[in-house]
C-alpha positions in Angstrom: -9.9 -52.2 -8.7 -12.9 -51.5 -11.7 -11.6 -49.8 -15.0 -14.1 -47.0 -16.9 -14.7 -48.9 -19.9 -15.2 -46.2 -22.9 -17.0 -46.6 -26.2 -15.4 -45.0 -29.5 -18.9 -42.8 -29.5 -18.2 -41.7 -25.6 -14.8 -40.9 -26.8 -15.6 -38.8 -30.0 -17.5 -36.7 -27.8 -14.4 -36.1 -25.4 -12.3 -35.0 -28.0 -14.2 -33.2 -30.5 -12.9 -29.8 -31.8 -9.8 -30.4 -29.5 -6.0 -31.2 -30.6 -5.8 -34.5 -29.4 -2.5 -37.2 -29.4 -2.0 -40.5 -28.2 0.8 -42.2 -26.1 2.2 -45.1 -24.8 2.4 -45.6 -21.1 6.0 -44.4 -21.6 4.6 -40.7 -23.3 6.1 -41.8 -26.3 3.7 -41.0 -29.4 1.3 -43.9 -31.1 -1.8 -43.9 -33.4 -4.7 -42.6 -32.8 -8.2 -44.7 -34.5 -9.5 -42.6 -37.0 -12.6 -41.4 -35.8 -10.6 -39.8 -33.6 -8.9 -37.7 -35.9 -11.6 -36.9 -38.0 -13.0 -34.4 -35.3 -10.1 -33.8 -33.9 -6.9 -32.1 -34.6 -3.7 -35.0 -34.5 -0.5 -33.5 -33.1 3.1 -35.4 -33.5 4.9 -33.0 -30.4 7.0 -34.9 -28.4 6.3 -35.0 -24.6 9.4 -32.4 -23.7 7.2 -30.4 -26.7 4.3 -29.9 -25.0 6.1 -29.0 -21.8 8.4 -26.0 -23.2 4.9 -24.4 -24.5 3.6 -24.3 -20.6 4.2 -21.9 -18.2 7.1 -22.6 -16.0 4.7 -22.4 -12.8 2.2 -25.3 -14.6 4.8 -28.1 -15.4 3.8 -29.8 -12.0 0.1 -29.9 -12.2 0.6 -30.9 -15.8 2.8 -34.1 -14.9 0.8 -34.9 -12.2 -2.4 -34.9 -13.9 -0.6 -37.3 -16.2 0.6 -39.8 -13.5 -2.6 -40.2 -12.2 -4.1 -40.2 -15.4 -1.7 -43.7 -15.9 -3.2 -44.9 -12.1 -6.6 -44.7 -13.1 -7.5 -46.4 -15.9 -10.6 -45.3 -17.7 -10.9 -42.2 -15.4 -10.7 -38.9 -17.0 -8.0 -36.4 -15.8 -8.4 -33.0 -15.9 -6.1 -29.6 -15.5 -5.9 -26.2 -16.8 -2.7 -24.5 -17.5 -1.3 -21.8 -19.5 0.3 -22.2 -22.9 2.3 -20.4 -25.3 0.4 -20.6 -29.0 0.7 -19.5 -32.3 2.8 -16.0 -30.9 -0.2 -15.7 -27.9 -0.7 -17.0 -24.7 -4.0 -19.3 -23.9 -5.8 -21.2 -21.1 -5.8 -24.5 -22.4 -8.0 -27.4 -20.4 -6.1 -30.7 -20.8 -7.4 -34.1 -20.5 -5.9 -37.2 -20.6 -7.9 -40.7 -20.9 -6.0 -43.9 -19.9 -7.4 -46.3 -22.1 -4.0 -49.2 -22.6 -6.7 -51.6 -20.6 -8.5 -51.5 -23.8 -7.4 -53.0 -27.4 -9.0 -51.0 -30.0 -7.3 -48.3 -28.7 -3.9 -49.2 -26.8 -3.1 -45.5 -25.7 -3.8 -42.7 -23.4 -5.8 -40.7 -25.2 -5.2 -36.6 -24.0 -7.1 -33.5 -25.9 -6.3 -30.2 -25.2 -8.7 -26.8 -25.8 -7.9 -23.1 -25.5 -10.6 -21.7 -23.3 -9.4 -18.3 -24.4 -6.7 -15.6 -24.8 -5.0 -14.2 -22.0 -2.3 -11.6 -21.3 1.1 -13.1 -21.0 1.7 -14.1 -17.7 5.3 -13.0 -16.0 7.8 -15.8 -15.6 8.8 -16.8 -12.5 11.5 -15.0 -10.8 14.3 -17.1 -9.9 15.5 -17.6 -5.9 18.8 -17.4 -5.6 20.5 -20.1 -8.0 16.6 -21.6 -8.4 16.2 -22.0 -12.5 12.6 -23.0 -13.7 12.8 -25.9 -15.9 10.7 -29.1 -17.0 10.4 -31.7 -14.2 13.4 -34.6 -14.3 11.5 -37.4 -14.5 12.1 -41.1 -15.4 10.1 -44.0 -16.1 11.1 -47.2 -15.4 10.1 -51.2 -15.8 11.2 -53.8 -12.7 10.5 -57.2 -12.3 8.6 -58.7 -9.3 11.8 -58.8 -7.3 12.8 -54.7 -7.9 15.4 -55.7 -10.7 15.3 -52.6 -13.0 14.8 -54.0 -16.9 14.7 -50.6 -18.5 15.0 -46.9 -17.4 14.0 -43.8 -19.8 13.6 -40.2 -19.0 16.4 -38.0 -17.4 18.7 -41.1 -15.8 21.8 -39.1 -15.8 20.7 -36.5 -13.4 18.3 -38.4 -10.9 20.7 -41.6 -10.5 24.2 -39.7 -11.8 24.5 -43.3 -13.7 23.8 -44.5 -17.6 20.4 -46.1 -18.1 23.0 -48.9 -19.5 24.5 -49.0 -16.2 21.4 -49.5 -14.1 19.8 -52.0 -16.0 19.9 -55.1 -14.1 20.4 -53.4 -10.7 17.8 -53.8 -7.9 16.1 -50.9 -6.9 16.5 -51.6 -3.3 19.9 -51.1 -3.4 19.7 -47.6 -4.6 17.9 -46.6 -2.0 18.8 -44.5 1.2 19.2 -46.9 4.2 16.5 -45.0 6.5 14.2 -45.6 3.4 14.3 -49.1 3.3 11.9 -50.1 5.6 8.8 -47.4 3.9 10.2 -49.0 0.3 9.6 -52.7 1.1 6.3 -52.2 3.3 5.2 -50.1 -0.2 6.5 -53.2 -2.7 4.4 -56.2 -0.8 1.2 -53.5 -1.4 1.9 -53.2 -4.5 2.4 -57.0 -5.3 -0.5 -57.8 -3.5 -2.8 -55.0 -5.7 -2.4 -55.7 -9.1 -3.5 -52.3 -11.3 -3.4 -50.1 -8.2 -0.8 -47.2 -8.1 1.2 -46.1 -4.5 2.7 -43.1 -4.0 6.0 -43.1 -1.9 8.8 -40.2 -1.6 12.6 -41.6 -0.9 15.9 -40.9 -1.4 18.1 -42.5 -4.4 22.2 -42.8 -3.1 24.5 -41.7 -6.3 27.9 -43.4 -7.3 29.3 -40.0 -5.7 27.7 -40.5 -2.5 25.2 -37.9 -2.9 21.8 -38.2 -2.3 18.9 -37.0 -4.3 15.2 -37.1 -3.5 12.1 -38.8 -6.1 8.8 -39.2 -5.6 7.4 -42.5 -7.4 3.9 -43.6 -8.4 4.3 -47.4 -8.5 2.0 -49.4 -10.3 1.2 -53.2 -10.4 1.1 -54.3 -14.3 2.6 -57.6 -14.4 -0.4 -59.3 -15.5 -1.1 -56.7 -18.3 2.8 -55.9 -19.3 4.8 -58.5 -17.5 6.4 -55.7 -15.7 6.0 -53.0 -12.7 5.8 -49.9 -13.7 7.8 -46.5 -11.9 7.2 -43.6 -12.9 9.2 -40.7 -10.8 10.5 -37.1 -10.6 13.2 -35.3 -8.8 11.8 -33.3 -5.8 15.3 -32.3 -3.9 13.9 -29.1 -4.6 10.7 -28.9 -2.8 12.4 -31.2 0.0 15.0 -28.7 1.0 11.7 -25.5 0.9 10.1 -28.1 3.4 12.9 -28.5 5.4 13.5 -24.8 5.6 9.8 -24.2 6.4 10.0 -26.9 9.2 13.0 -25.0 10.7 11.6 -21.6 10.3 8.8 -22.6 12.1 10.4 -24.1 14.9 12.3 -20.9 15.0 9.2 -19.0 15.1 8.0 -21.6 17.9 11.1 -21.1 20.4 10.6 -17.2 19.7 6.9 -17.3 20.7 7.5 -19.2 23.5 10.0 -17.1 25.1 7.2 -14.1 25.4 5.0 -13.5 28.3 1.8 -13.2 25.6 -0.2 -15.5 24.2 0.9 -15.4 20.1 -1.8 -17.5 18.0 -3.5 -17.4 14.2 -6.7 -18.4 13.3 -8.1 -19.3 9.6 -10.6 -17.7 7.9 -13.3 -20.7 9.1 -12.1 -19.7 12.6 -9.7 -22.3 13.8 -6.7 -21.8 15.7 -4.2 -22.9 13.6 -0.5 -22.1 15.4 -0.6 -21.0 19.3 1.8 -20.7 22.2 1.9 -22.4 25.2 0.6 -19.2 26.7 -2.4 -19.6 24.7 -3.1 -22.2 26.4 -2.6 -21.0 29.8 -5.0 -17.6 29.3 -7.6 -19.3 26.6 -8.0 -23.2 27.9 -6.6 -24.3 24.7 -9.2 -22.9 22.6 -9.0 -24.4 19.5 -11.7 -22.1 17.5 -12.4 -18.6 18.0 -16.0 -19.7 18.8 -14.5 -21.2 22.2 -12.4 -18.3 22.5 -16.0 -16.1 22.0 -17.4 -18.6 24.8 -14.9 -17.8 27.4 -16.1 -14.5 27.3 -18.2 -12.3 29.3 -21.4 -11.1 28.5 -21.3 -8.2 26.6 -17.7 -8.6 25.4 -18.7 -11.1 22.7 -19.8 -8.2 20.1 -16.7 -6.1 21.1 -14.3 -9.3 20.4 -16.7 -9.9 16.7 -16.2 -6.8 15.7 -12.3 -6.5 16.5 -12.2 -9.4 14.1 -14.1 -8.0 11.3 -12.3 -5.0 11.7 -9.0 -6.5 11.3 -9.8 -8.9 8.3 -11.8 -6.3 6.1 -8.9 -3.2 6.4 -5.2 -6.1 7.4 -4.5 -3.4 9.9 -4.3 -4.1 13.3 -7.2 -3.7 15.7 -6.8 -4.0 19.6 -9.9 -4.8 22.0 -10.2 -5.7 25.9 -12.4 -8.1 27.0 -13.2 -9.8 30.5 -13.2 -13.4 31.3 -13.6 -15.5 34.4 -16.4 -13.7 35.3 -14.9 -10.3 34.7 -12.1 -11.0 37.3 -9.6 -11.0 34.5 -8.7 -8.6 32.1 -7.0 -9.6 28.4 -6.0 -7.6 25.8 -6.5 -8.6 22.1 -4.1 -7.3 19.1 -5.4 -8.4 15.6 -4.7 -8.0 12.2 -5.9 -10.1 9.2 -3.8 -11.6 6.7 -4.6 -12.7 3.0 -4.7 -16.1 2.4 -3.0 -16.7 -0.7 -2.4 -20.7 -0.8 -6.3 -21.0 -0.7 -9.5 -19.3 -2.2 -9.1 -15.6 -2.7 -10.8 -13.2 -0.3 -10.0 -16.0 2.6 -8.4 -14.4 5.3 -6.4 -15.1 8.2 -6.2 -13.7 11.1 -2.7 -13.5 13.2 -2.6 -11.6 16.8 -1.3 -11.6 20.3 -3.4 -11.5 24.0 -2.2 -10.0 26.7 -3.1 -10.5 30.5 -4.3 -7.0 31.5 -5.9 -6.8 34.7 -3.2 -5.8 36.9 -3.3 -2.8 34.4 -6.7 -2.4 34.7 -6.7 -3.0 38.1 -3.6 -0.2 38.7 -5.6 1.9 36.2 -9.1 1.8 38.2 -7.5 2.3 41.6 -6.1 5.5 39.9 -9.3 6.8 38.5 -10.9 5.7 41.7 -8.7 8.0 44.3 -8.9 10.8 41.1 -12.4 11.1 42.3 -12.0 10.5 45.9 -12.0 13.0 48.7 -8.3 12.5 50.5 -9.7 13.1 54.2 -13.4 11.7 54.2 -13.2 8.4 51.4 -16.2 10.1 49.9 -16.4 11.3 46.4 -15.1 14.5 45.2 -16.3 17.4 43.0 -15.4 15.2 40.0 -16.7 12.1 40.9 -20.6 13.5 41.8 -19.9 15.7 38.5 -19.7 12.5 36.6 -22.1 10.4 38.9 -24.6 13.0 38.3 -24.0 13.8 34.9 -24.4 10.1 33.7 -27.5 10.0 35.5 -28.7 13.1 33.0 -27.5 11.6 30.3 -29.5 8.6 31.1 -32.8 10.2 31.8 -32.5 8.3 35.0 -34.7 10.4 38.2 -32.4 12.0 40.2 -33.0 13.9 43.8 -29.9 15.8 44.4 -29.2 17.3 48.1 -27.2 19.8 48.8 -25.9 20.6 52.3 -23.9 22.9 54.0 -23.2 22.7 57.6 -24.2 25.7 60.4 -21.5 27.6 62.6 -19.1 24.9 61.7 -16.3 27.4 61.4 -16.2 27.5 65.2 -15.1 23.7 66.1 -12.1 24.8 63.6 -11.6 27.9 65.5 -12.2 26.7 69.0 -11.0 23.0 68.7 -8.7 23.4 66.0 -7.8 21.8 62.4 -7.7 18.5 63.9 -10.8 18.3 65.7 -12.3 19.8 62.5 -11.5 16.9 60.2 -12.8 14.4 62.8 -16.0 16.0 62.5 -16.2 16.4 58.9 -15.1 12.5 58.6 -17.9 11.5 61.1 -20.3 13.4 59.4 -19.5 12.3 56.0 -19.4 8.2 57.6 -23.2 8.8 59.2 -24.6 10.5 55.9 -23.5 7.5 53.3 -24.6 5.2 55.9 -28.1 6.6 55.8 -28.3 6.6 51.7 -29.1 3.2 50.0 -26.0 1.6 48.6 -26.4 2.8 44.6 -26.8 6.5 46.0 -23.4 8.6 46.3 -22.0 10.8 48.7 -20.0 13.5 48.3 -17.8 16.1 49.9 -18.5 19.1 47.5 -15.6 21.4 49.6 -14.8 22.2 53.1 -18.1 22.3 54.8 -20.3 21.3 51.8 -21.4 18.1 50.9 -23.7 16.6 48.2 -26.3 13.4 48.4 -27.5 11.8 44.6 -30.2 9.6 45.0 -31.2 7.8 41.9 -34.6 6.9 41.1 -36.4 8.1 44.1 -39.9 8.6 42.9 -41.2 11.7 43.3 -43.3 13.2 46.7 -40.1 11.6 48.4 -38.2 14.2 48.5 -39.1 14.7 52.8 -38.4 11.3 53.2 -34.9 11.1 52.2 -34.3 14.7 53.9 -35.6 13.5 57.2 -33.9 10.4 57.0 -30.5 12.3 56.6 -31.3 14.7 59.8 -31.6 11.7 61.8 -28.3 10.1 60.6 -27.1 13.5 61.9 -29.4 13.8 65.4 -26.7 12.2 68.1 -24.0 14.4 68.8 -20.1 13.6 67.2 -17.7 13.4 70.5 -14.7 15.1 69.6 -12.6 14.7 72.6 -13.6 15.6 76.0 -16.3 17.4 73.9 -19.5 17.0 71.8 -20.8 18.3 68.8 -24.3 18.7 67.6 -24.5 18.8 63.7 -27.0 21.1 61.9 -27.4 20.8 58.3 -29.3 23.3 56.2 -30.5 21.0 52.9 -31.4 22.2 49.5 -32.6 19.7 47.3 -33.7 19.7 43.3 -34.2 17.5 40.6 -32.5 17.2 37.1 -34.8 19.1 34.6 -34.7 18.7 30.8 -31.7 20.4 29.3 -30.1 20.7 32.7 -26.3 19.0 32.6 -24.5 18.7 35.9 -23.2 21.6 36.8 -27.1 23.3 36.1 -28.4 20.9 38.6 -25.4 21.3 41.5 -25.7 25.2 40.8 -29.2 25.0 41.6 -29.1 22.9 44.3 -26.8 25.1 46.1 -29.0 27.9 45.4 -32.0 26.1 47.6 -29.5 25.1 50.6 -28.8 28.9 51.0 -32.5 29.6 50.8 -33.1 26.6 53.3 -30.2 28.1 55.4 -32.3 31.8 55.0 -35.5 30.2 56.3 -33.5 27.6 58.5 -34.8 28.2 62.5 -31.7 28.0 64.1 -31.4 26.6 67.8 -28.8 26.4 70.4 -25.0 27.0 69.5 -23.8 24.0 67.5 -21.1 23.6 70.0 -22.6 22.3 73.3 -19.8 22.3 76.0 
């Protein structure tokens, strides 16, 4: 890989006004060229002394920046840290450039600039027995077959033995057997790629039989220094946390699979990052919330978006019912916003459950319909009629309301009995319903009174509608061996501005009585 070459002028411009230090590949102090010390303040602090000044939470970033600098000669690596200086805390920008390949420099140049004073950051709170220390790290030089030539750093902690005892050992002999294949494959890649770095995580088996996870950055420098350089640090604590997290996630998935609802999590961009099997069943394995929106019935998408927005903005729980499968199925979403602290501040994930509530919706609809239905005729009752008429009035829809009352119906119950009366009322209700359009509503107001609500009837057609209803009742109704000829007195009104449903029905009732008084009574409605 081509390595960037720096001129002295470029390097002077980089470090001007900063604190600067030169180190070799093992992080040991080396002299800096005079032009650099003339424009920057040189420091002679050892590597670990620098780390002890940094906030413990930033140790990993500092070490990672150093490794990347070694692995990418000539490419500056910059990181921002919190550092304690002169009795206060400052945000510091640290830039490291690996110039070991340039003889006129021959070191890694690291410059530090104070960006500004900050409030003293809180010390990390220990979890159980966790300690916050500088990372346990080592640097090793190996030959082409992996023999350890030299080891520096926290050798005892990592390998459980001294640096002298490691010298002459083969690195592969120290690895866990399960990690050998990956290590050999990586080693062959390193040998084929001079000056290219590779990262690997593997386990070390120590003399007492215990194991420890390390992460190593390995680089082939046989052509320049005659060795293969390996920089490693202990990652056992991190691996233990990852294993605990994986176990926790496995337990969570088990729990979400046994509940009868869909469980999911979507990130701030709307990608579904977790879902149980039930989610796939209910929502066709949707991978994004946009795909969920595409499944919803027209009109429900806006409701779903509002619920999502409310959950993200408030962090509270929002419930939303929507329809899919052409309205045949009803789903209930319960959504809650969760701040995603691991990413950009302000990003909010959404967690939630989805339940199939189709049966409950149908049951509720049936109960509502039953509460608005006359049990004898199956027509709308007073409650159903009032709701229909109120909706028409509120929506300013032109409506024709007809209030009808049977003449001399009392004689049916008196002469033939209430069972015959019920048969007559049911027959009349069905005839009235068959005489109007599908969207019109026919109801039984009570006793022998019926109400018909015809929507969107053009003015001037009232008589036509009334005649059609009278015609529907013209045919006698058979009651056993007898017949009943229905005669209905009917009043018709239209809603007026300012009316409510009660006012319209009251005026229709008055109009019916006026019609009854003026009606020319013919033959006895009960015909033998």
